[in-house]
Every structure is written in C-alpha cells, then in structure tokens.
C-alpha positions in Angstrom: 0.0 0.0 0.0 1.5 3.4 -1.0 2.3 6.0 1.7 -0.4 8.6 2.1 0.3 11.9 0.6 0.9 14.8 3.0 -1.0 18.0 2.7 1.3 20.9 1.8 0.6 24.5 2.8 -0.6 26.4 -0.3 -1.4 30.1 0.0 -2.3 30.8 -3.6 -5.8 30.2 -5.1 -5.6 31.3 -8.7 -8.6 32.8 -10.4 -7.0 32.4 -13.9 -6.5 28.7 -14.8 -5.3 29.0 -18.5 -2.5 30.7 -20.2 -2.0 30.3 -23.9 -0.1 31.7 -26.9 -1.7 34.8 -28.4 -3.6 34.4 -31.7 -4.2 30.6 -31.5 -7.6 29.3 -30.4 -7.4 27.1 -27.3 -9.1 24.2 -29.1 -6.1 23.9 -31.4 -3.5 23.8 -28.6 -2.2 21.0 -26.4 -2.1 21.9 -22.8 0.5 21.3 -20.1 -1.0 20.8 -16.6 0.6 22.7 -13.8 -0.6 21.8 -10.3 -1.3 24.4 -7.6 1.7 23.0 -5.6 4.0 23.7 -8.6 2.5 27.2 -8.9 3.1 27.8 -5.2 6.8 26.7 -5.5 7.3 29.1 -8.4 5.7 31.9 -6.4 7.8 31.3 -3.3 11.1 30.9 -5.1 10.8 33.3 -8.0 8.4 36.0 -6.7 9.1 36.1 -3.0 12.9 35.4 -3.7 13.2 33.0 -0.7 15.8 30.3 -0.6 14.8 26.7 -0.8 15.0 26.0 2.9 12.6 28.8 3.7 10.3 27.8 0.9 10.2 24.2 2.1 9.4 25.4 5.6 6.6 27.6 4.4 5.1 24.7 2.4 5.6 22.3 5.3 7.6 19.9 3.2 11.2 18.7 2.9 13.8 20.6 0.9 14.2 17.7 -1.5 10.5 17.4 -2.1 10.3 21.2 -2.7 13.2 20.9 -5.2 11.5 18.1 -7.0 8.2 20.1 -7.3 10.1 23.2 -8.5 12.0 21.2 -11.1 8.8 19.8 -12.4 7.2 23.2 -12.7 10.2 24.7 -14.5 10.2 21.8 -16.9 6.5 22.1 -17.7 6.6 25.9 -18.2 9.7 25.6 -20.4 8.0 22.9 -22.5 4.9 25.1 -22.9 6.9 28.2 -23.9 9.2 26.4 -26.4 6.5 24.2 -28.0 3.7 26.8 -28.0 1.4 24.9 -25.6 -1.2 26.2 -23.3 -0.7 26.0 -19.5 -3.6 24.8 -17.5 -3.5 25.2 -13.7 -5.2 22.3 -11.9 -6.2 22.0 -8.3 
C-alpha cells in the first residue's frame, strides 16, 4: 500500500487557470497541466525570492520534495513556452 500523501501548505488560489499563446484558439492547442503546488513553489522561489530551505518550511515539506516540485514546474513551463502549448492550472 502506498504511503499517504501529505497536505502541503498552499497560500495561492488562482482565479485564472489557463495561459495560452496569443492568436491561437485554445481548441487547437495541447495543454501542459501545472498543479497548484507547482505554482506555489514558483511563487515562493521566484516572486518572493526565498531560498529553498525557507520555501520548504513555508510549504511544510522537505527541501528535497520542494526541489522536485520546483524542477517539475520549471520543466512544464519551459516545454509550454518552447513548443507553444497552453498552460492549465489544476487544483
């Protein structure tokens, strides 16, 4: 049986859930799904300019887990930007 997933502290509740390239209808685009956890890691690290130890404490997770979530978010956003995909934020 897998280990139960811990609840992480998320302070962001986005009103906007889609970002897409300009001029292309959404129905013609593939979407990359970004979780709210990934969005929160980006906010703490890139907007709040906190170091990873502080970010992990604020999210109530380990530093290695925070790094893994952050890396996943960076990879997904890079893929969307380079391949012209939409970004969908999922809860």
